[in-house]
C-alpha positions in Angstrom: -14.5 3.0 17.7 -10.9 2.9 16.5 -7.9 3.7 18.6 -4.9 5.7 17.7 -2.6 2.9 18.9 -2.7 0.0 16.4 -1.5 -2.4 19.1 -4.9 -2.0 20.8 -6.8 -2.5 17.5 -7.7 -6.1 17.5 -10.0 -8.2 15.3 -10.6 -11.4 17.3 -13.7 -12.5 15.5 -12.1 -11.8 12.1 -9.0 -13.8 13.1 -11.1 -16.8 14.0 -13.1 -16.5 10.9 -9.9 -16.4 8.8 -8.8 -19.7 10.4 -12.2 -21.2 9.4 -11.8 -19.8 5.9 -8.4 -21.4 5.4 -9.5 -24.7 6.8 -12.2 -25.0 4.1 -11.3 -22.7 1.2 -7.8 -22.9 -0.4 -6.2 -19.5 0.2 -8.9 -18.5 2.6 -10.7 -16.4 -0.1 -12.2 -16.8 -3.5 -9.8 -14.3 -5.1 -6.1 -14.2 -4.3 -6.1 -10.4 -4.1 -8.6 -10.7 -1.2 -6.4 -13.1 0.8 -5.4 -12.3 4.4 -1.7 -12.4 3.2 -2.5 -9.1 1.5 -3.1 -7.5 4.9 -1.0 -7.1 8.1 -0.9 -10.1 10.3 -4.2 -10.7 12.3 -5.6 -7.5 10.8 -7.5 -8.8 7.8 -11.2 -7.9 8.5 -13.9 -10.3 7.5 -16.9 -8.4 6.2 -20.4 -8.5 7.6 -22.1 -6.1 5.3 -21.7 -2.9 3.3 -23.8 0.1 2.4 -22.6 2.9 0.1 -18.9 3.6 0.6 -18.8 1.9 4.0 -18.4 -1.7 5.1 -18.6 -3.3 8.6 -16.6 -6.3 9.8 -17.8 -9.1 12.0 -16.0 -7.4 15.0 -18.3 -4.4 14.6 -15.9 -1.9 13.1 -16.9 0.4 10.3 -14.5 1.3 7.5 -14.5 3.7 4.6 -13.8 1.2 1.7 -11.7 1.8 -1.4 -11.2 -0.6 -4.3 -14.6 -2.0 -3.4 -15.0 -5.5 -4.6 -11.7 -5.3 -6.5 -13.0 -2.3 -8.4 -16.4 -3.9 -9.2 -18.6 -1.8 -6.9 -18.2 1.6 -8.4 -21.6 3.0 -7.3 -21.3 1.9 -3.7 -22.7 -1.2 -2.0 -26.5 -1.9 -2.2 -27.0 0.9 -4.7 -30.8 1.6 -4.7 -31.3 1.6 -8.5 -29.3 -1.5 -9.0 -30.9 -3.4 -6.0 -34.4 -2.4 -7.2 -33.7 -3.7 -10.8 -32.4 -7.0 -9.4 -35.3 -7.3 -7.0 -37.8 -6.9 -9.8 -36.4 -10.0 -11.5 -35.9 -12.3 -8.5 -39.5 -13.4 -8.3 -39.7 -13.9 -12.1 -37.1 -16.6 -12.3 -33.4 -16.3 -13.0 -32.5 -18.9 -15.6 -34.4 -20.7 -18.3 -34.0 -23.3 -21.0 -34.2 -20.6 -23.7 -33.0 -17.0 -23.8 -34.9 -14.5 -21.7 -36.1 -11.3 -23.3 -33.7 -9.5 -21.0 -30.8 -11.0 -23.0 -31.6 -8.9 -26.1 -32.6 -5.9 -24.0 -29.2 -6.0 -22.1 -27.4 -6.5 -25.4 -29.2 -3.5 -26.9 -28.4 -1.4 -23.9 -24.7 -2.4 -23.8 -24.2 -1.7 -27.5 -25.9 1.7 -27.2 -23.5 2.5 -24.3 -20.4 1.1 -26.2 -21.2 2.0 -29.8 -17.7 1.0 -31.0 -18.8 -2.7 -30.7 -21.3 -4.4 -33.0 -22.1 -7.6 -31.1 -21.8 -8.6 -27.4 -22.0 -11.8 -25.4 -22.3 -11.9 -21.7 -20.5 -14.2 -19.2 -19.9 -14.2 -15.4 -16.2 -13.3 -15.0 -13.5 -11.5 -16.8 -11.3 -14.5 -17.4 -13.9 -16.3 -19.5 -14.3 -13.2 -21.7 -10.6 -12.6 -22.3 -10.0 -16.2 -23.0 -12.9 -16.3 -25.4 -11.4 -13.2 -27.2 -8.0 -15.0 -27.5 -9.6 -18.2 -28.8 -11.6 -16.1 -31.3 -8.5 -14.3 -32.5 -6.6 -17.6 -33.0 -9.5 -19.0 -34.9 -9.9 -16.0 -37.1 -6.2 -15.7 -37.9 -5.1 -19.4 -37.8 -2.2 -18.3 -35.7 -1.0 -19.9 -32.4 0.7 -17.1 -30.4 -0.8 -14.5 -28.0 1.1 -11.3 -27.5 0.1 -9.7 -24.2 1.2 -6.5 -22.5 3.9 -7.3 -20.0 3.2 -4.2 -17.9 -0.4 -5.1 -17.0 -0.8 -7.4 -14.0 -3.7 -9.7 -14.8 -5.7 -10.9 -17.8 -7.1 -14.4 -17.0 -7.0 -17.4 -14.7 -6.5 -19.5 -17.8 -3.2 -21.1 -18.9 -2.3 -18.7 -21.7 -1.8 -16.0 -19.1 -1.2 -17.6 -15.7 1.7 -19.6 -17.3 3.6 -16.3 -17.6 3.4 -15.5 -13.9 5.4 -16.9 -10.9 2.3 -19.1 -10.1 2.7 -21.2 -13.2 2.6 -24.6 -11.5 0.5 -27.1 -13.4 0.8 -25.4 -16.8 2.9 -27.2 -19.5 5.9 -25.4 -20.9 4.6 -25.9 -24.4 1.6 -23.7 -23.5 3.8 -21.0 -22.0 5.9 -20.9 -25.2 2.8 -19.7 -27.1 2.5 -16.5 -25.1 4.9 -13.6 -25.8 5.0 -10.1 -24.3 5.4 -6.6 -25.4 6.0 -3.4 -23.3 3.3 -0.8 -22.9 3.9 2.4 -24.7 6.7 1.1 -27.0 5.5 0.7 -30.5 9.0 0.0 -31.9 9.4 -3.0 -29.5 6.0 -4.3 -30.4 6.7 -4.1 -34.1 10.0 -5.9 -33.5 8.1 -8.7 -31.7 5.5 -9.0 -34.5 8.4 -9.1 -37.1 10.3 -11.7 -35.1 7.1 -13.9 -35.0 5.9 -12.9 -38.4 2.5 -14.5 -39.2 2.5 -16.3 -35.9 0.8 -13.7 -33.6 -3.0 -14.0 -33.4 -3.6 -11.0 -31.2 -2.3 -8.1 -29.2 -4.1 -7.9 -25.8 -3.7 -5.1 -23.3 -5.4 -2.8 -21.0 -5.7 0.4 -23.1 -4.7 2.5 -20.1 -3.8 1.8 -16.4 -1.8 3.9 -13.9 -0.4 6.1 -16.7 -2.1 7.7 -19.7 -1.2 6.2 -23.0 1.5 8.2 -24.8 0.2 10.4 -27.6 -0.6 8.3 -30.7 0.2 5.0 -28.9 -3.2 3.3 -29.2 -3.6 4.5 -32.7 -0.2 3.1 -33.5 -1.1 -0.3 -32.0 -4.2 -0.2 -34.2 -2.1 0.4 -37.3 0.5 -2.3 -36.3 -2.3 -4.9 -35.7 -3.8 -4.1 -39.1 -0.4 -4.2 -40.9 0.6 -7.5 -39.3 -2.9 -9.1 -39.6 -3.5 -9.7 -35.9 -6.5 -8.9 -33.8 -6.4 -6.0 -31.4 -8.0 -6.8 -28.0 -8.7 -4.2 -25.3 -9.2 -5.6 -21.8 -11.6 -2.9 -20.4 -12.3 -4.7 -17.2 -11.0 -1.7 -15.2 -11.2 1.1 -17.8 -14.8 0.2 -18.7 -17.0 2.9 -17.2 -14.2 4.4 -15.0 -12.6 6.0 -18.1 -15.9 6.7 -19.8 -19.2 4.9 -20.2 -17.8 3.4 -23.4 -14.5 2.6 -21.7 -11.0 3.8 -22.8 -12.0 3.1 -26.4 -14.7 5.7 -26.1 -12.4 8.2 -24.4 -9.4 7.9 -26.7 -11.2 7.2 -29.9 -9.3 4.1 -31.0 -11.6 1.1 -31.9 -10.3 -2.4 -31.0 -11.4 -5.5 -32.9 -12.6 -7.1 -29.6 -13.0 -5.8 -26.1 -13.9 -7.2 -22.7 -15.8 -5.6 -19.9 -16.7 -6.6 -16.3 -16.1 -5.3 -12.8 -18.1 -2.0 -12.8 -20.6 -3.4 -15.3 -22.6 -5.2 -12.6 -21.8 -3.1 -9.5 -20.8 -6.3 -7.7 -23.2 -8.6 -9.4 -21.5 -11.3 -11.6 -21.6 -10.2 -15.2 -18.9 -9.6 -17.9 -19.0 -9.1 -21.6 -17.1 -9.8 -24.8 -17.8 -7.3 -27.5 -16.5 -6.5 -30.9 -16.7 -6.6 -34.7 -19.6 -8.5 -36.1 -17.5 -10.5 -38.6 -15.4 -11.8 -35.7 -18.1 -12.4 -33.2 -20.3 -14.2 -35.7 -17.7 -17.0 -35.8 -19.1 -18.0 -32.5 -22.6 -17.9 -33.8 -24.8 -19.7 -36.4 -24.8 -17.3 -39.3 -21.4 -18.0 -41.0 -20.0 -20.7 -43.2 -16.6 -21.3 -41.5 -15.5 -23.6 -38.7 -17.5 -23.0 -35.6 -15.8 -21.4 -32.6 -16.9 -22.4 -29.1 -16.9 -18.8 -28.0 -18.8 -18.5 -24.7 -21.3 -21.0 -23.4 -22.1 -20.4 -19.8 -25.0 -21.9 -17.8 -25.2 -18.7 -15.7 -24.1 -16.1 -18.2 -27.6 -14.8 -18.8 -29.0 -14.8 -15.2 -31.8 -12.3 -15.4 -31.0 -10.4 -12.2 -27.3 -9.9 -13.2 -28.3 -8.5 -16.7 -30.9 -6.3 -15.0 -28.1 -5.0 -12.7 -25.9 -4.3 -15.7 -28.7 -2.3 -17.4 -29.3 -0.3 -14.2 -25.6 0.4 -13.8 -25.4 1.8 -17.4 -28.5 3.9 -16.9 -27.1 5.3 -13.7 -23.7 6.1 -15.2 -25.3 8.0 -18.1 -28.1 9.8 -16.2 -26.1 10.7 -13.1 -22.7 11.5 -14.7 -21.0 8.9 -12.5 -17.6 8.9 -14.4 -17.2 12.6 -13.8 -18.1 12.2 -10.1 -15.5 9.4 -9.8 -12.9 11.7 -11.3 -13.8 14.6 -9.0 -13.7 12.4 -5.9 -10.4 10.9 -7.0 -8.8 14.3 -7.6 -9.9 15.5 -4.2 -8.5 12.4 -2.5 -5.2 12.4 -4.5 -4.6 16.1 -3.6 -5.3 15.5 0.0 -3.1 12.4 0.3 -0.2 14.1 -1.5 -0.5 17.1 0.8 -0.7 15.0 3.9 2.3 12.9 2.9 4.3 16.0 2.0 3.4 17.6 5.3 4.8 14.7 7.2 7.9 14.6 5.1 7.2 11.4 3.2 5.9 12.9 0.0 8.6 10.9 -1.9 7.7 7.7 -0.2 3.9 7.5 -0.1 3.1 8.1 -3.8 -0.4 8.2 -5.3 -0.6 7.2 -9.0 -3.1 6.7 -11.7 -6.1 8.2 -13.3 -8.3 10.0 -10.7 -11.0 7.3 -11.0 -8.5 4.5 -10.5 -5.9 5.6 -8.0 -3.3 3.3 -6.5 -0.5 4.0 -4.0 3.1 2.9 -3.8 5.0 2.7 -0.5 8.7 3.3 -1.0 11.6 2.7 1.4 14.6 4.8 2.3 16.1 4.1 -1.1 12.8 4.9 -2.9 12.3 1.2 -3.7 8.9 -0.5 -3.4 8.6 -2.0 0.1 6.1 -4.6 1.4 7.3 -3.7 4.9 6.4 -0.1 4.6 3.1 -1.1 2.9 2.3 -3.2 6.0 3.0 -0.3 8.3 0.9 2.0 6.2 -2.1 -0.5 6.0 -2.0 -1.1 9.8 -2.5 2.6 10.5 -5.2 3.0 7.9 -7.1 0.0 9.3 -6.8 1.3 12.8 -8.3 4.6 11.6 -11.2 3.0 9.9 -10.0 3.0 6.3 -9.9 -0.2 4.3 -7.7 0.7 1.4 -5.7 -1.8 -0.6 -5.8 1.0 -3.2 -7.4 4.4 -3.3 -9.9 3.5 -6.1 -13.0 5.5 -5.3 -16.7 4.7 -5.6 -19.3 7.3 -6.3 -20.9 6.7 -2.9 -18.0 8.5 -1.1 -18.7 12.0 0.1 -16.5 14.9 1.1 -16.5 13.9 4.8 -15.3 10.4 3.8 -12.4 11.9 1.8 -11.5 14.3 4.6 -11.5 11.5 7.2 -9.3 9.4 4.9 -6.8 12.2 4.5 -6.7 12.7 8.3 -5.9 9.0 8.8 -3.3 9.1 6.0 -1.6 12.0 7.8 -1.5 9.9 11.0 -0.1 7.0 9.1 2.5 9.2 7.4 3.7 10.4 10.8 4.5 6.9 11.8 6.0 6.3 8.3 8.4 9.2 9.0 9.5 7.7 12.3 10.2 4.4 10.6 12.2 6.1 7.9 14.2 8.1 10.5 14.9 4.8 12.3 15.9 3.2 9.0 13.8 0.1 9.9 10.0 -0.3 9.8 10.1 -3.6 11.6 9.1 -2.3 15.1 5.9 -1.0 13.6 4.8 -4.1 11.7 3.7 -6.4 14.6 4.1 -9.5 12.4 5.1 -10.6 9.0 4.9 -8.1 6.1 2.1 -8.3 3.5 3.0 -10.4 0.4 2.6 -10.0 -3.4 -0.2 -11.9 -5.0 2.0 -13.6 -7.6 4.8 -15.6 -5.9 6.0 -19.1 -6.4 5.9 -20.3 -2.8 3.2 -19.6 -0.2 
């Protein structure tokens, strides 16, 4: 199905579909990270369907898929338990003028899974949940500033975060000035920031872990700093939720935030996110307190019955089938294979796998061991031609050993070409077009 020569690997139907997408949808996709600028020129497949760990494009090619749905599909596409739970609700109606009984059942299930939280409210996307957490922190503390972790790539589409990125067009400078940043793993720098803006910082928001493990005592140290300076500690668990443990990083590392946000894996591709946390904070968005009301989360579609049913099925599957452990085992097998293949082709210092086994990413480094979009392009071209769709190496539990073995074989072939480019001192002849681009950039 796929040829060894990428010059013969063409996607004519996908190319035409991408033109249609750009004509009607700004950016050609509904998430910038899914844009065709993230893929080699004319090699951005448009998907027809998926099942398990595989997807098919509209040109008829099958791929082993990693990072499925931007890490949201951790059980594999069309997972039977999730699909069945959704199907049971479809004929019963999806949205009503009053809460469905599923809303309390889903809340009970979530809080049983994440026992460090006392209340939860569901939404449809991560940005709404993180922004609600920030608003709640500001309301509770009466302070204007948000302190976010500078080393984590994304928190929200809303102004308080996007204003800090190169894509800050349309966001007033006055808004940007209210967001400050601290480095991951550096308690002294964070304390200096809190002291500099004494009594101004409403919250510390960060992913509790990402591509590196938190230094010993770091999260507990942040907890102590937040308490001492009177600010709210928010864990963004969009990625770490379920992939680190069923209860997220807070469940694994034993440090309890004031508020936390979940999404992605929670619905296995269905749209559901959650804001969870301390009762006294969350109740400020409710009806059982005497203070000023906080417009916390109020979404027309936040309680769609089939999405909540999907979330409950996901949580049941994770717990009963030990999914987190399987993700780690698969990731460890993949990481070992990729590292061995890269080393065997003499590029072990240039194709680098990083991260927790359940959340692997890779870096493509040039002759000077600097990150290179050109070498990433070369690498992605070879993966695609070998039937591997991998903007990352984030695994799903639907992968099997044969999938991992095939991926490693294709990586080895890609690394052989990578070595040729390094020896030539120029990857350009192997790109066949413009290099892939970073998501956050000022100009298109």
